[in-house]
RODO-2510 file (C-alpha; in nm, 4 decimals, decimal comma):
residues 403
     n   res          X          Y          Z
     1     m    -3,6562    22,0395    22,8220
     2     s    -3,5691    21,6938    22,7005
     3     k    -3,2398    21,5332    22,7867
     4     k    -3,0095    21,4664    22,4942
     5     i    -2,8218    21,1447    22,4506
     6     s    -2,4885    21,1806    22,6423
     7     w    -2,1657    21,1373    22,4427
     8     p    -1,8957    21,1084    22,7148
     9     i    -1,9403    20,7308    22,7220
    10     f    -1,8952    20,7247    22,3439
    11     l    -1,5505    20,8830    22,3836
    12     i    -1,4574    20,6026    22,6202
    13     v    -1,5934    20,3531    22,3695
    14     c    -1,3595    20,4735    22,0953
    15     a    -1,0566    20,3798    22,3039
    16     l    -1,1786    20,0205    22,3293
    17     l    -1,2627    19,9581    21,9655
    18     v    -0,9299    19,7839    21,9067
    19     i    -1,0440    19,4835    22,1093
    20     i    -1,3711    19,4363    21,9261
    21     t    -1,4171    19,1773    21,6503
    22     f    -1,7137    19,1426    21,4190
    23     q    -1,8668    18,8703    21,6316
    24     m    -1,8468    18,9851    21,9896
    25     t    -1,9528    18,7660    22,2788
    26     l    -1,9367    18,8962    22,6330
    27     i    -1,9063    18,6165    22,8892
    28     f    -1,8421    18,6558    23,2574
    29     v    -1,7385    18,3078    23,3711
    30     t    -1,7891    18,1646    23,7193
    31     q    -1,5137    18,1337    23,9760
    32     n    -1,4995    17,7540    23,9432
    33     y    -1,4577    17,7800    23,5695
    34     r    -1,1730    18,0278    23,6135
    35     e    -0,9944    17,7864    23,8461
    36     i    -1,0177    17,5078    23,5907
    37     i    -0,8810    17,7389    23,3232
    38     a    -0,5912    17,8359    23,5492
    39     e    -0,4966    17,4708    23,6017
    40     e    -0,5015    17,3885    23,2328
    41     n    -0,3718    17,7229    23,1066
    42     a    -0,0448    17,5751    22,9834
    43     n    -0,2313    17,3479    22,7397
    44     n    -0,4625    17,6141    22,6044
    45     t    -0,4079    17,8547    22,3176
    46     k    -0,6302    18,1340    22,1947
    47     e    -0,7416    17,9111    21,9021
    48     n    -0,9438    17,7101    22,1555
    49     w    -1,1670    18,0052    22,2292
    50     e    -1,4791    18,0962    22,0363
    51     s    -1,3850    18,4637    22,0154
    52     k    -1,0955    18,6958    22,0813
    53     l    -1,2982    18,8957    22,3328
    54     e    -1,3756    18,5855    22,5374
    55     y    -1,0047    18,5045    22,5420
    56     i    -0,9126    18,8567    22,6533
    57     n    -1,1810    18,8418    22,9198
    58     e    -1,0360    18,5195    23,0613
    59     l    -0,6836    18,6616    23,0610
    60     t    -0,8106    18,9674    23,2463
    61     q    -0,9934    18,7579    23,5034
    62     l    -0,6789    18,5532    23,5673
    63     y    -0,3961    18,8061    23,5583
    64     f    -0,5101    19,1693    23,5675
    65     l    -0,3506    19,3392    23,8688
    66     k    -0,6236    19,5930    23,9432
    67     e    -0,9908    19,5644    24,0252
    68     i    -1,2018    19,4964    23,7167
    69     p    -1,4691    19,7677    23,6683
    70     k    -1,7454    19,5228    23,5787
    71     e    -2,0242    19,7827    23,5822
    72     v    -1,8350    20,0059    23,3408
    73     l    -1,7496    19,7177    23,1077
    74     e    -2,1122    19,6090    23,0931
    75     e    -2,1976    19,9491    22,9438
    76     v    -1,8854    20,0216    22,7406
    77     l    -1,8446    19,6896    22,5595
    78     p    -2,1968    19,6697    22,4119
    79     a    -2,1659    20,0354    22,3109
    80     a    -1,8289    19,9624    22,1486
    81     y    -1,9720    19,6753    21,9458
    82     i    -2,2539    19,8934    21,8154
    83     a    -2,0163    20,1812    21,7425
    84     a    -1,7900    19,9446    21,5461
    85     l    -2,0725    19,8839    21,2978
    86     g    -1,9909    20,2255    21,1530
    87     d    -2,3458    20,3561    21,1136
    88     k    -2,4059    20,7028    21,2589
    89     y    -2,7744    20,6299    21,3182
    90     t    -2,7081    20,3067    21,5091
    91     y    -2,6184    20,3497    21,8744
    92     y    -2,6431    20,1992    22,2206
    93     m    -2,8530    20,3546    22,4982
    94     s    -2,7974    20,2979    22,8680
    95     k    -3,0994    20,2368    23,0878
    96     d    -3,1237    20,6062    23,1826
    97     e    -3,0780    20,7195    22,8230
    98     y    -3,3468    20,4781    22,7045
    99     e    -3,5895    20,6080    22,9667
   100     a    -3,5188    20,9647    22,8527
   101     f    -3,5651    20,8576    22,4893
   102     n    -3,9069    20,7069    22,5631
   103     s    -4,0085    21,0130    22,7600
   104     n    -3,9210    21,2419    22,4711
   105     l    -4,0884    21,0187    22,2108
   106     n    -4,4099    21,0235    22,4101
   107     a    -4,3795    21,4017    22,4526
   108     d    -4,3855    21,3504    22,8294
   109     m    -4,0865    21,5342    22,9694
   110     q    -3,9749    21,6083    23,3214
   111     g    -3,8775    21,9637    23,3973
   112     v    -4,0173    22,3123    23,4485
   113     g    -4,1494    22,3481    23,0934
   114     i    -3,9341    22,5959    22,9021
   115     n    -3,7637    22,5913    22,5620
   116     i    -3,4320    22,7726    22,5433
   117     v    -3,1494    22,8747    22,3141
   118     y    -2,8129    23,0224    22,4067
   119     n    -2,7827    23,4001    22,3987
   120     s    -2,4111    23,4568    22,3370
   121     e    -2,4411    23,8341    22,3680
   122     m    -2,5799    23,8113    22,7218
   123     n    -2,4120    23,4799    22,8141
   124     a    -2,7497    23,3500    22,9261
   125     l    -3,0173    23,0926    22,8493
   126     d    -3,2752    23,2718    22,6371
   127     i    -3,6288    23,1425    22,7022
   128     i    -3,7975    23,1363    22,3627
   129     s    -4,1212    22,9769    22,4805
   130     v    -4,2961    22,8514    22,7922
   131     v    -4,5049    22,5348    22,7676
   132     s    -4,8729    22,5986    22,8331
   133     g    -4,9862    22,4707    23,1735
   134     s    -4,6298    22,3948    23,2845
   135     p    -4,4820    22,4704    23,6298
   136     a    -4,2819    22,7525    23,4688
   137     m    -4,5936    22,9184    23,3278
   138     e    -4,7754    22,8856    23,6592
   139     a    -4,4757    23,0446    23,8369
   140     g    -4,4775    23,3435    23,6009
   141     v    -4,1781    23,2685    23,3778
   142     k    -4,2134    23,4491    23,0445
   143     s    -4,0809    23,4156    22,6942
   144     g    -3,7871    23,6552    22,6571
   145     d    -3,6600    23,6027    23,0107
   146     l    -3,2839    23,5429    23,0244
   147     i    -3,1633    23,2800    23,2719
   148     h    -2,8262    23,4019    23,3940
   149     i    -2,7930    23,2114    23,7241
   150     v    -2,8692    22,8411    23,7810
   151     e    -2,8413    22,6903    24,1272
   152     g    -2,6243    22,9826    24,2385
   153     q    -2,3841    22,9525    23,9431
   154     k    -2,3498    23,2118    23,6690
   155     v    -2,4209    23,0781    23,3217
   156     a    -2,1423    23,3012    23,1866
   157     e    -1,8929    23,1117    23,4041
   158     i    -2,0062    22,7496    23,3698
   159     g    -2,1139    22,7680    23,0031
   160     y    -2,4260    22,6730    22,8121
   161     y    -2,4087    22,2933    22,8274
   162     e    -2,3298    22,2743    23,1967
   163     a    -2,6060    22,5273    23,2709
   164     l    -2,8479    22,3218    23,0636
   165     n    -2,7472    22,0070    23,2482
   166     v    -2,8025    22,1779    23,5850
   167     m    -3,1505    22,2877    23,4759
   168     l    -3,2505    21,9304    23,3933
   169     g    -3,4015    21,7136    23,6627
   170     k    -3,6745    21,4677    23,7542
   171     a    -4,0312    21,5530    23,8504
   172     g    -4,0621    21,6447    24,2171
   173     t    -3,7206    21,8079    24,2425
   174     v    -3,6781    22,1854    24,2578
   175     a    -3,5060    22,4092    24,0019
   176     n    -3,3581    22,7318    24,1394
   177     f    -3,2625    22,9991    23,8877
   178     s    -3,2681    23,3732    23,8306
   179     v    -3,3708    23,5548    23,5146
   180     l    -3,3141    23,8983    23,3695
   181     r    -3,6425    24,0356    23,2357
   182     p    -3,6329    24,3286    22,9912
   183     s    -3,7910    24,6388    23,1473
   184     g    -3,7536    24,9382    22,9212
   185     e    -3,3842    24,9950    22,8640
   186     k    -3,2901    24,7999    23,1761
   187     y    -3,3351    24,4474    23,3108
   188     e    -3,5254    24,3387    23,6182
   189     e    -3,3786    24,0403    23,8057
   190     i    -3,6309    23,7818    23,9249
   191     a    -3,5520    23,4651    24,1213
   192     f    -3,7543    23,1454    24,0758
   193     s    -3,7749    22,8256    24,2769
   194     i    -3,9954    22,5861    24,0777
   195     k    -4,0804    22,2228    24,1437
   196     r    -4,0265    22,0188    23,8281
   197     g    -4,3166    21,8170    23,6916
   198     f    -4,4221    21,6054    23,3951
   199     i    -4,4586    21,8187    23,0843
   200     v    -4,6513    21,7385    22,7675
   201     e    -4,4356    21,8937    22,4995
   202     e    -4,6074    22,1040    22,2365
   203     t    -4,4491    21,9882    21,9110
   204     v    -4,6958    22,1864    21,6965
   205     s    -4,7722    22,5570    21,7090
   206     g    -4,9914    22,7660    21,4804
   207     k    -5,0745    23,1279    21,4107
   208     l    -5,2751    23,3262    21,1567
   209     h    -5,0879    23,5568    20,9213
   210     g    -5,2994    23,8296    20,7705
   211     e    -5,6582    23,7265    20,7159
   212     n    -5,6309    23,3818    20,5652
   213     i    -5,2834    23,2230    20,5825
   214     g    -5,2229    22,9693    20,8572
   215     i    -4,8629    22,9131    20,9639
   216     i    -4,7989    22,5826    21,1410
   217     r    -4,4578    22,4917    21,2810
   218     i    -4,3855    22,1232    21,3476
   219     e    -4,0870    22,0766    21,5818
   220     e    -4,0716    21,6965    21,5487
   221     f    -4,2983    21,3963    21,5000
   222     d    -4,3757    21,2193    21,8263
   223     k    -4,6796    21,0294    21,9471
   224     k    -4,8688    21,3440    22,0493
   225     t    -4,7963    21,5372    21,7267
   226     p    -5,0956    21,4146    21,5162
   227     e    -5,3436    21,5243    21,7824
   228     q    -5,1726    21,8622    21,8191
   229     f    -5,1502    21,9039    21,4403
   230     k    -5,5224    21,8456    21,3880
   231     k    -5,6056    22,0834    21,6702
   232     a    -5,3885    22,3556    21,5136
   233     m    -5,5382    22,3019    21,1667
   234     d    -5,8984    22,3138    21,2892
   235     s    -5,8313    22,6212    21,5036
   236     l    -5,6792    22,8158    21,2147
   237     i    -5,9551    22,7116    20,9760
   238     s    -6,2116    22,8403    21,2252
   239     q    -6,0226    23,1733    21,2255
   240     g    -6,0482    23,2016    20,8469
   241     a    -5,7351    23,0284    20,7178
   242     d    -5,7783    22,8805    20,3706
   243     r    -5,4098    22,8155    20,2851
   244     f    -5,1223    22,6894    20,4953
   245     v    -4,7459    22,7185    20,5449
   246     f    -4,5871    22,4192    20,7184
   247     d    -4,2529    22,5047    20,8772
   248     v    -4,0322    22,1970    20,9284
   249     r    -3,6973    22,3728    20,9546
   250     y    -3,4749    22,2029    21,2151
   251     n    -3,7273    21,9180    21,2419
   252     p    -3,5177    21,6003    21,2969
   253     g    -3,7994    21,3543    21,2191
   254     g    -3,9449    21,1126    21,4700
   255     d    -4,2029    20,8376    21,4975
   256     l    -4,3269    20,6464    21,1885
   257     d    -4,6863    20,6182    21,3101
   258     s    -4,6915    20,9917    21,3771
   259     i    -4,5826    21,1000    21,0290
   260     v    -4,8163    20,8499    20,8608
   261     a    -5,1110    20,9785    21,0663
   262     i    -5,0370    21,3398    20,9723
   263     l    -4,9911    21,2644    20,6029
   264     d    -5,3221    21,0763    20,6130
   265     m    -5,4833    21,4104    20,7038
   266     l    -5,3183    21,5910    20,4113
   267     l    -5,3085    21,3385    20,1250
   268     p    -5,5833    21,1685    19,9243
   269     e    -5,6192    20,7916    19,9231
   270     g    -5,2952    20,6288    19,8114
   271     p    -4,9418    20,5340    19,9186
   272     v    -4,7654    20,7405    20,1851
   273     i    -4,4341    20,5605    20,2295
   274     r    -4,2479    20,2639    20,0764
   275     i    -4,0352    20,0646    20,3230
   276     i    -3,7590    19,8268    20,2100
   277     d    -3,5816    19,5804    20,4432
   278     r    -3,2326    19,4260    20,4153
   279     y    -3,3666    19,1479    20,1923
   280     g    -3,5200    19,3859    19,9407
   281     r    -3,8768    19,3179    20,0490
   282     e    -4,1003    19,6230    20,0102
   283     s    -4,4077    19,7187    20,2090
   284     v    -4,6322    20,0184    20,1465
   285     l    -4,8314    20,2228    20,3969
   286     e    -5,1289    20,4127    20,2578
   287     s    -5,3554    20,7018    20,3498
   288     k    -5,7315    20,6762    20,3545
   289     a    -5,9720    20,8838    20,1503
   290     g    -6,0572    21,2307    20,2823
   291     c    -5,8090    21,5029    20,3672
   292     y    -5,7583    21,8750    20,4206
   293     d    -5,7613    22,0268    20,0736
   294     y    -5,5989    22,3707    20,0751
   295     p    -5,3066    22,5391    19,8975
   296     m    -4,9909    22,4547    20,0916
   297     a    -4,6234    22,5463    20,1169
   298     v    -4,3461    22,3737    20,3121
   299     i    -4,0376    22,5556    20,4455
   300     t    -3,7200    22,3461    20,4794
   301     n    -3,3508    22,3896    20,5562
   302     g    -3,0393    22,1755    20,5909
   303     n    -3,1573    22,0416    20,9272
   304     t    -3,4913    21,9163    20,7977
   305     a    -3,4382    21,5411    20,8224
   306     s    -3,5889    21,1937    20,8157
   307     a    -3,9668    21,1972    20,8741
   308     a    -3,9716    21,5724    20,8078
   309     e    -3,8217    21,4986    20,4660
   310     l    -4,0867    21,2329    20,4043
   311     f    -4,3506    21,4921    20,4966
   312     t    -4,1982    21,7318    20,2420
   313     s    -4,1494    21,4849    19,9581
   314     a    -4,4915    21,3213    19,9990
   315     l    -4,6710    21,6559    19,9674
   316     r    -4,4607    21,7302    19,6605
   317     d    -4,5325    21,3858    19,5070
   318     y    -4,9062    21,4545    19,5262
   319     e    -4,8547    21,8114    19,4020
   320     k    -5,0115    21,9391    19,7204
   321     a    -4,7410    22,1876    19,8219
   322     v    -4,4630    22,4108    19,6930
   323     i    -4,1287    22,3637    19,8722
   324     v    -3,9468    22,6811    19,9855
   325     g    -3,6102    22,7306    20,1577
   326     e    -3,2940    22,5200    20,1462
   327     k    -3,2008    22,1639    20,0506
   328     t    -3,2825    21,9137    20,3256
   329     y    -3,0451    21,6874    20,5189
   330     g    -3,0886    21,3631    20,3239
   331     k    -3,1745    21,0818    20,5693
   332     g    -3,3823    20,8026    20,4201
   333     t    -3,3108    20,5152    20,6583
   334     m    -3,5298    20,3868    20,9369
   335     q    -3,4186    20,2788    21,2825
   336     s    -3,5720    20,0232    21,5171
   337     v    -3,5297    20,0641    21,8919
   338     i    -3,4777    19,7216    22,0487
   339     p    -3,4946    19,6944    22,4307
   340     l    -3,2346    19,4782    22,6076
   341     p    -3,3067    19,2642    22,9161
   342     d    -3,1335    19,5003    23,1612
   343     g    -3,3416    19,8045    23,0601
   344     s    -3,0920    19,9445    22,8113
   345     a    -3,1591    19,9417    22,4362
   346     v    -3,0088    19,9484    22,0899
   347     c    -3,1252    20,1871    21,8197
   348     m    -3,0372    20,0085    21,4949
   349     t    -3,0764    20,0942    21,1264
   350     t    -3,2987    19,8176    20,9883
   351     q    -3,4764    19,9562    20,6809
   352     t    -3,4675    20,2181    20,4100
   353     y    -3,7715    20,4117    20,3008
   354     c    -3,8803    20,6082    19,9974
   355     p    -4,1464    20,8720    19,9291
   356     p    -4,4781    20,7468    19,7882
   357     k    -4,3914    20,8140    19,4234
   358     s    -4,0436    20,9628    19,3858
   359     d    -3,6914    20,8257    19,4369
   360     s    -3,5092    20,8023    19,7679
   361     y    -3,3469    21,1195    19,8962
   362     n    -3,1083    20,9319    20,1275
   363     g    -2,7667    21,0953    20,1127
   364     i    -2,8972    21,3488    19,8618
   365     g    -3,1594    21,5651    20,0293
   366     i    -3,4610    21,7362    19,8763
   367     k    -3,4019    22,0440    19,6667
   368     p    -3,6714    22,3109    19,7166
   369     d    -3,8839    22,4472    19,4330
   370     i    -3,7942    22,7988    19,5447
   371     e    -3,4487    22,8330    19,6996
   372     v    -3,4283    23,1053    19,9643
   373     f    -3,1683    23,1654    20,2361
   374     i    -3,1889    23,3524    20,5642
   375     d    -2,9936    23,6782    20,5572
   376     e    -2,6433    23,6254    20,6975
   377     a    -2,7042    23,8997    20,9541
   378     y    -2,9579    23,6700    21,1237
   379     s    -2,7774    23,3386    21,0739
   380     n    -2,7085    23,3045    21,4472
   381     v    -3,0606    23,3990    21,5543
   382     s    -3,3093    23,1206    21,6337
   383     i    -3,5805    23,1052    21,3685
   384     l    -3,8288    23,1100    21,6546
   385     k    -3,7114    23,4618    21,7353
   386     l    -3,7029    23,5984    21,3805
   387     t    -3,9643    23,8580    21,2965
   388     f    -4,1592    23,8197    20,9755
   389     e    -3,9521    24,1000    20,8244
   390     q    -3,6314    23,9109    20,9066
   391     d    -3,7512    23,5653    20,7970
   392     t    -3,6988    23,5699    20,4196
   393     q    -3,7966    23,2039    20,3839
   394     l    -4,1313    23,2564    20,5531
   395     q    -4,1865    23,5675    20,3443
   396     a    -4,1283    23,3701    20,0243
   397     a    -4,3681    23,0932    20,1302
   398     v    -4,6398    23,3443    20,2179
   399     a    -4,5857    23,5303    19,8912
   400     e    -4,6213    23,2062    19,6950
   401     l    -4,9499    23,1213    19,8655
   402     a    -5,0757    23,4763    19,8160
   403     k    -5,0624    23,4177    19,4404
***
């Protein structure tokens, strides 16, 4: 399981926005400098200072009655500045958050190796898959197990997010939890004590439907995804697949190099993406000659975003795939992650991008060729747990390829 970016610090940030100006400079002056300022304070006005924040900082250093929480300010003030820019894709990451971000991007996670959703009926963590070769698989954890106790605490009492947080941990530490495993009409309780390790996340999974339709689900685009995608394609082809459904529902996007590498496998020679910077300069990335050439369909929904939308629109631009499902999210901007000297980082919107041939979908989304919705009766069920009979979008994609 990968750790999500924590928001509590963001709530603190909001309270401090009133002291932020467009040009923020954070200066912690020396003691000698403060003494000089104190002596000449009567002759100084705030107009003498380069910024309002510097002035407030000096006032605080001189007069504030309580201890100044320097460590907190060093995190909160940079985060407040970034938040004040008003872009929902631009944010500050602490050192720990940046390390977790890099771990997830590289598909190298720390944990026991399970993917979960919340089962509200059972008030438990529902294990929808177990990563191959992970500590959890070696210990005998199975898909369908329901985690109802974590570190001696009932999930029903502490809630989903707290239970998830308790399950997270670094490699070498031990996760203690108990599961309920379906056994006929009853449940068998099994306790596990598993040492966490480094997990290579499987972002691509594939299966054969019928005799010749390969179904490939892409969870996100990270650095390991191209390798896993090619492996899935070649495996299904060897099993007889000669047409493919690509499922990118709930795919939030990911790494630029990853999506370009995958599109290079699927598109003929030509442009893949057009990137435009703040000065209007455009650059084009292209695919090489040679690609998989099969009938294709792409399934999307409202949470298909960013690189997953580029994947969808590029296949449509080259008339390589029919799009099935729901309109996509509509994110056509690109972020750059810029490390800071102390190990923290800023993720900042720096460019916009467009599909190889069509217009930008930023703020608009991509409308499918065949609009299909999941039945309302299954709206709260993870798509990973839907049967083929319940998944109307997958049915429609398969039916289109069967033509």
